[in-house]
C-alpha positions, 0 to 999 in steps of 0.5 A: 489489525488481526492475526490474519494480517501476519501472513503475506506481507513480504511483497507489495500489491497492486495499486487500486487505482491502475493495477500496477506494482505499488512500491513500498519504500522508506520516506527519508524526509520523515523516516516512515514508510510509504507505498507509491504507484510505479505508473507515472501518471497515477497519483496513488500514494499512502504515507506516514507508516511506522513500518514496510509491513504496516504500509503493505497492509494498508495497501491491501486493505484499501484496495480491498475496500476499493474492490467492494465500492458499489459502482 
């Protein structure tokens, strides 16, 4: 994680698979944070993050990696 990651992490982003909103929430069973796609049939989820900020950064990084994949 670098210093640029500090900016603009107060809000969630969109799901890399279907472009729907992805919510960041606390997982009550593990006390960690996760991001979850809000579209019902979409299975995208990221979990096990120590903070909301880390979950959002991971979601952004995942989306950036997904956009840069040659198809």
